C-alpha positions in Angstrom: 1.1 -0.7 -8.8 2.2 -4.3 -8.5 4.9 -5.5 -6.1 5.4 -8.8 -8.0 7.5 -10.3 -10.7 5.8 -13.2 -12.4 6.9 -13.8 -15.9 8.0 -10.2 -16.3 11.1 -11.0 -14.3 12.9 -12.4 -17.3 13.2 -9.0 -18.8 10.4 -8.8 -21.4 7.6 -6.2 -21.1 4.2 -7.2 -19.8 1.9 -8.4 -22.5 -0.6 -5.7 -23.5 -4.2 -6.3 -22.6 -5.1 -6.1 -26.2 -3.3 -6.0 -29.5 -4.1 -3.5 -32.2 -2.9 -2.4 -35.6 -0.2 0.0 -34.6 2.6 1.2 -36.8 5.8 -0.7 -36.1 7.8 2.5 -35.8 5.6 3.8 -33.0 5.5 0.4 -31.3 9.3 0.1 -31.3 10.8 3.5 -31.3 8.6 5.3 -28.8 9.0 2.8 -25.9 12.7 2.5 -26.6 13.2 6.3 -26.5 11.1 6.6 -23.3 13.2 3.8 -21.6 16.3 5.7 -22.5 14.8 8.7 -20.8 14.2 6.7 -17.7 17.8 5.4 -17.8 19.0 9.0 -17.7 16.7 9.7 -14.8 18.3 6.7 -13.0 21.8 7.9 -13.7 21.1 11.4 -12.5 19.0 10.5 -9.4 21.7 10.1 -6.7 24.3 12.6 -8.1 21.6 15.2 -8.2 20.7 14.5 -4.6 24.3 15.4 -3.8 24.6 18.7 -5.6 21.0 20.0 -5.9 18.6 17.9 -3.7 15.6 20.1 -4.4 16.1 19.4 -8.1 14.7 15.9 -7.5 11.2 17.4 -7.7 11.8 18.3 -11.3 13.6 15.0 -12.1 10.7 13.0 -10.6 8.2 15.0 -12.6 10.1 14.1 -15.8 10.3 10.5 -14.8 6.6 10.3 -14.0 5.7 11.9 -17.4 7.9 9.4 -19.2 6.4 6.5 -17.2 2.9 7.6 -18.1 4.0 8.0 -21.8 5.4 4.5 -21.7 2.2 3.1 -20.4 0.2 5.0 -23.0 2.5 3.6 -25.7 1.6 0.1 -24.7 -2.0 0.2 -23.9 -4.1 2.8 -22.1 -5.9 0.2 -20.0 -2.5 -0.7 -18.5 -2.6 2.6 -16.7 -6.1 1.9 -15.3 -5.0 -1.6 -14.2 -2.1 -0.2 -12.2 -4.0 2.8 -10.8 -7.1 0.8 -9.7 -5.3 -0.8 -6.8 -5.6 -0.8 -3.0 -2.8 1.8 -2.4 -4.2 4.0 -5.1 -7.7 3.9 -3.6 -6.4 4.7 -0.2 -4.3 7.6 -1.4 -7.2 8.9 -3.5 -9.4 8.9 -0.4 -6.6 10.7 1.5 -6.4 13.3 -1.2 -10.1 13.8 -1.4 -10.1 14.5 2.3 -7.1 16.8 1.9 -9.0 18.8 -0.7 -12.0 19.1 1.6 -9.8 20.2 4.4 -9.2 23.5 2.5 -12.7 24.4 3.8 -11.4 24.8 7.4 -7.7 25.4 6.7 -6.2 28.5 8.3 -4.6 29.1 4.8 -7.1 27.7 2.2 -5.3 29.4 -0.7 -2.2 27.3 0.2 -4.0 24.1 1.1 -6.2 23.7 -2.0 -3.4 24.1 -4.7 -1.1 21.9 -2.6 -3.6 19.1 -2.4 -4.3 19.3 -6.1 -0.6 19.2 -6.9 0.0 16.2 -4.6 -2.9 14.4 -6.3 -1.5 15.0 -9.8 1.9 13.8 -8.7 0.5 10.7 -7.1 -1.5 9.8 -10.3 1.6 10.2 -12.4 3.6 8.2 -9.9 1.1 5.3 -10.1 1.6 5.4 -13.9 5.4 5.3 -13.4 4.9 2.3 -11.1 4.3 0.0 -14.1 7.8 -1.4 -13.8 6.7 -4.5 -15.8 6.6 -2.4 -19.0 10.3 -2.0 -19.0 11.8 -4.2 -21.7 15.4 -3.9 -20.4 15.4 -3.8 -16.6 19.0 -4.8 -16.3 20.1 -1.8 -18.4 18.0 0.5 -16.3 19.4 -0.9 -13.0 22.9 -0.5 -14.4 22.3 3.2 -14.9 21.1 3.5 -11.3 24.3 1.6 -10.2 26.5 3.9 -12.2 24.8 6.9 -10.6 25.4 5.3 -7.2 29.1 4.8 -8.0 29.4 8.4 -9.0 27.4 9.8 -6.0 29.2 7.9 -3.2 32.6 9.5 -3.7 31.1 12.8 -4.8 29.3 13.1 -1.4 32.4 12.1 0.5 34.6 14.6 -1.3 32.0 17.3 -1.0 31.9 16.8 2.8 35.7 16.7 3.0 36.1 19.9 1.0 33.4 21.9 2.8 30.9 21.8 -0.1 33.2 22.6 -2.9 31.1 20.6 -5.3 27.6 21.6 -4.1 28.2 25.3 -3.1 28.2 26.6 -6.7 24.6 25.4 -7.0 23.3 27.2 -3.9 23.3 30.7 -2.5 23.0 29.5 1.1 25.8 29.2 3.6 27.2 25.7 3.3 26.3 23.1 6.0 27.3 19.4 6.1 23.6 18.7 6.6 23.1 19.5 2.9 24.0 15.9 2.3 21.4 14.5 4.6 18.9 13.9 1.7 21.3 11.8 -0.3 22.5 10.0 2.9 18.9 8.9 3.7 18.4 7.8 0.1 21.7 5.8 0.2 20.4 4.1 3.3 17.0 3.3 1.6 18.5 1.8 -1.5 21.6 0.1 0.0 20.0 -3.3 0.8 18.0 -4.0 -2.3 20.8 -2.8 -4.6 23.4 -5.0 -2.9 20.9 -8.0 -2.9 20.3 -7.5 -6.6 24.0 -7.6 -7.4 24.4 -10.8 -5.4 21.3 -12.5 -6.9 22.6 -11.5 -10.4 25.8 -13.5 -9.7 28.1 -10.6 -8.5 28.6 -11.7 -4.9 31.9 -9.9 -4.2 30.7 -6.8 -6.0 27.5 -6.8 -4.0 29.3 -7.2 -0.7 31.9 -4.5 -1.6 29.1 -2.1 -2.7 27.2 -2.7 0.6 30.3 -1.9 2.6 31.1 1.2 0.6 27.6 2.5 0.9 27.2 1.8 4.6 30.6 3.4 5.2 29.5 6.5 3.3 26.2 6.7 5.2 28.0 6.6 8.6 30.7 9.0 7.4 28.2 11.7 6.5 26.6 13.8 9.3 22.9 12.7 8.8 21.9 11.0 12.1 18.5 10.0 10.7 20.1 8.0 7.9 22.3 6.2 10.4 19.4 5.3 12.7 17.1 4.3 9.8 19.8 2.0 8.3 20.5 0.5 11.7 16.8 -0.3 12.1 16.5 -1.7 8.5 19.4 -4.2 8.8 17.9 -6.4 11.6 14.5 -6.3 9.8 16.1 -7.5 6.6 17.8 -10.3 8.6 14.5 -11.4 10.2 12.7 -11.2 6.9 15.3 -13.5 5.3 14.2 -16.3 7.6 10.5 -15.4 8.5 9.3 -13.0 5.8 5.6 -13.8 6.0 5.4 -13.5 9.8 7.6 -10.4 10.1 5.9 -8.4 7.4 2.5 -9.3 8.9 3.6 -8.1 12.3 5.2 -5.0 10.7 1.9 -4.2 8.9 0.0 -4.3 12.2 2.7 -2.3 14.0 2.9 0.4 11.2 -0.9 1.0 11.5 -0.6 1.2 15.3 2.4 3.5 15.3 0.6 5.9 12.9 -2.8 5.8 14.6 -1.3 6.2 18.1 1.3 8.9 17.2 -0.3 11.7 19.3 0.0 9.4 22.4 3.6 8.3 21.7 5.8 10.6 19.6 4.1 13.7 21.0 4.6 12.7 24.6 8.3 11.6 24.6 9.3 15.0 26.0 7.3 14.2 29.2 9.8 11.4 30.0 12.0 12.7 32.8 15.2 14.2 31.5 14.7 12.8 28.0 14.9 16.2 26.2 18.1 17.0 28.0 19.5 13.6 27.0 18.5 14.2 23.4 20.1 17.6 23.4 23.4 16.0 24.7 23.3 13.7 21.7 22.4 16.2 19.1 20.8 19.7 19.7 18.3 19.2 16.9 17.1 16.0 18.5 15.9 17.8 21.6 14.3 20.5 19.4 12.5 17.7 17.5 11.0 16.4 20.7 9.7 19.8 21.6 8.2 20.3 18.1 6.4 16.9 18.5 5.0 18.0 21.9 3.7 21.3 20.5 2.1 19.4 17.5 0.5 16.9 19.9 -1.2 19.8 21.8 -2.4 21.3 18.5 -3.7 17.9 17.3 -5.8 17.7 20.5 -7.6 20.9 19.5 -8.9 19.5 16.2 -8.4 15.7 16.4 -11.2 14.7 14.1 -10.8 17.0 11.1 -7.3 18.3 11.5 -6.1 21.8 10.6 -6.0 21.3 6.8 -3.5 19.7 4.4 0.0 21.3 4.6 -1.3 23.8 7.1 1.6 23.1 9.5 3.3 26.4 8.5 0.2 28.3 9.5 -0.6 26.8 12.9 -1.1 29.5 15.5 2.0 29.7 17.8 4.2 27.7 15.5 6.5 30.6 14.8 6.9 31.6 18.5 10.5 31.0 19.8 11.4 28.2 22.2 15.1 28.7 22.5 17.6 30.7 20.5 17.1 30.0 16.8 14.4 27.5 17.5 10.6 27.8 17.0 7.7 25.5 18.0 6.9 24.4 14.5 9.3 25.3 11.7 7.4 24.5 8.5 6.4 20.9 9.4 6.6 18.4 12.3 9.5 16.4 10.9 7.4 13.3 11.5 5.0 11.9 8.8 2.5 10.4 11.2 2.2 13.5 13.3 2.0 15.7 10.2 -0.9 13.6 8.9 -2.6 13.7 12.3 -2.1 17.5 12.6 -3.4 18.3 9.2 -5.9 15.6 8.3 -7.1 14.3 11.7 -8.5 10.9 12.3 -9.6 10.1 8.7 -6.1 11.0 7.4 -4.3 8.9 10.1 -6.5 5.9 9.5 -6.0 6.0 5.7 -2.3 6.7 6.0 -1.9 3.8 8.5 -3.7 1.4 6.1 -1.5 2.6 3.3 1.6 1.8 5.3 0.3 -1.6 6.3 -0.5 -2.5 2.7 3.1 -1.9 1.6 4.3 -4.4 4.3 1.8 -7.0 3.2 2.6 -6.5 -0.5 6.4 -6.9 0.0 5.6 -9.9 2.2 3.8 -11.8 -0.6 5.9 -10.6 -3.5 7.3 -13.4 -5.6 10.9 -12.4 -5.3 14.2 -14.2 -4.5 14.7 -14.8 -0.8 17.7 -12.5 -0.4 16.3 -9.7 -2.5 12.9 -9.8 -0.7 14.7 -9.5 2.6 16.6 -6.5 1.2 13.4 -4.9 0.1 11.9 -5.4 3.6 14.9 -3.7 5.1 14.6 -0.9 2.6 10.9 -0.4 3.5 11.8 -0.3 7.2 14.5 2.2 6.6 12.1 4.5 4.7 9.5 4.2 7.4 12.0 5.2 10.2 13.4 8.0 8.1 9.9 9.4 7.5 9.3 9.4 11.2 12.1 11.8 11.9 13.0 13.9 8.9 11.1 15.7 6.1 7.7 17.1 5.4 5.4 14.4 3.9 4.2 16.8 1.2 7.6 18.1 0.1 7.9 17.5 -3.7 11.5 16.5 -3.6 10.9 13.9 -0.8 7.8 12.5 -2.6 9.9 12.3 -5.8 12.7 10.5 -4.0 10.4 7.9 -2.5 8.6 7.4 -5.9 11.8 6.9 -7.8 13.3 4.7 -5.1 10.2 2.5 -5.2 10.3 2.3 -9.0 13.9 1.2 -8.9 13.2 -1.4 -6.2 10.6 -2.9 -8.5 13.0 -2.8 -11.5 15.9 -4.4 -9.5 13.5 -7.1 -8.4 13.1 -8.2 -12.0 16.9 -8.2 -12.4 17.3 -10.3 -9.3 14.7 -12.8 -10.5 16.3 -13.1 -13.9 19.7 -13.8 -12.2 18.1 -16.6 -10.1 16.5 -18.1 -13.2 19.9 -18.2 -15.1 21.6 -20.1 -12.3 
């Protein structure tokens, strides 16, 4: 997966590694049809997060299959060139360790198929990461923007009407927190989308879009999205002026934050009065700190090998009650670093930390316009902060959301570069 633009920024697909005698109909119609499929994925992405957030797992699977088909229609060796990269190697090592962890998992019949499923999704996501194969990136970005414009008022209206739009798609009792998933995704994509519009020559539209999206994020109830966006904004500003230095520092810090998570996140509850303070801000915040403390104690029991991939739901004592309607570990730790530590131990934490550091270094050296690169840095910071306080790292819908978001950031980078070249 390449976080760069090069000559691909002008809109044309990457030149295949070899040319062969292929029928013109296949060479033209199949890629065009597949790109149309990706346009539909981009259009549905955010509206689907509003009404059926768990449906993103299926949408991402479709997108990944289309992406793999697009790579195959160009040249099979393009897939290998994108998969044979540093992040792919790190993730492959992480998944091999995850598969091995089934040997000591408290629920091996759950760990083994989950590790296999995550591995297959990751391979497909790497194939979809070939953003340079898209011949019409501006059109694809336009479909994402159209979906954005649909999703923003839809989420606001759904909140105002108590779930009138989303309730027909669920049998659960409505809660405003249903919109947390789309709120986090709005926050992740806000800066690069706004920067793309500005770089493409639509300055007023970009600023208006940024204001509308930020207003929606802060109008919705998701605290994590607000905090993540508030962290992403200053990072974007710093990266606008000192991108190389800031991304280098962020790469080191991301590794340190992940590797030291059992000594930091898991011990916040020991600070005098901090859980009470968190409860006064939001009840779930105090519960989150107690979950992290419990996870830290379980990590200490198996720090080297962990408990097994996606074994969080089977950790002894996890289902015991703390307070009314609260248990010590409901499904997962709500913190990616702690979950990796709990389930995959030291090897998993080191590999995951290196993977996070690589993304910072890659966006730091990407050949993107200054404003867009800063927006992408802010987006990466937002995603990191959200992952530290929200969803299970192995949840298919969350993986799909991150994969599609990354793909769209790469596509929008090409649109931004083309806009700069036209000026």
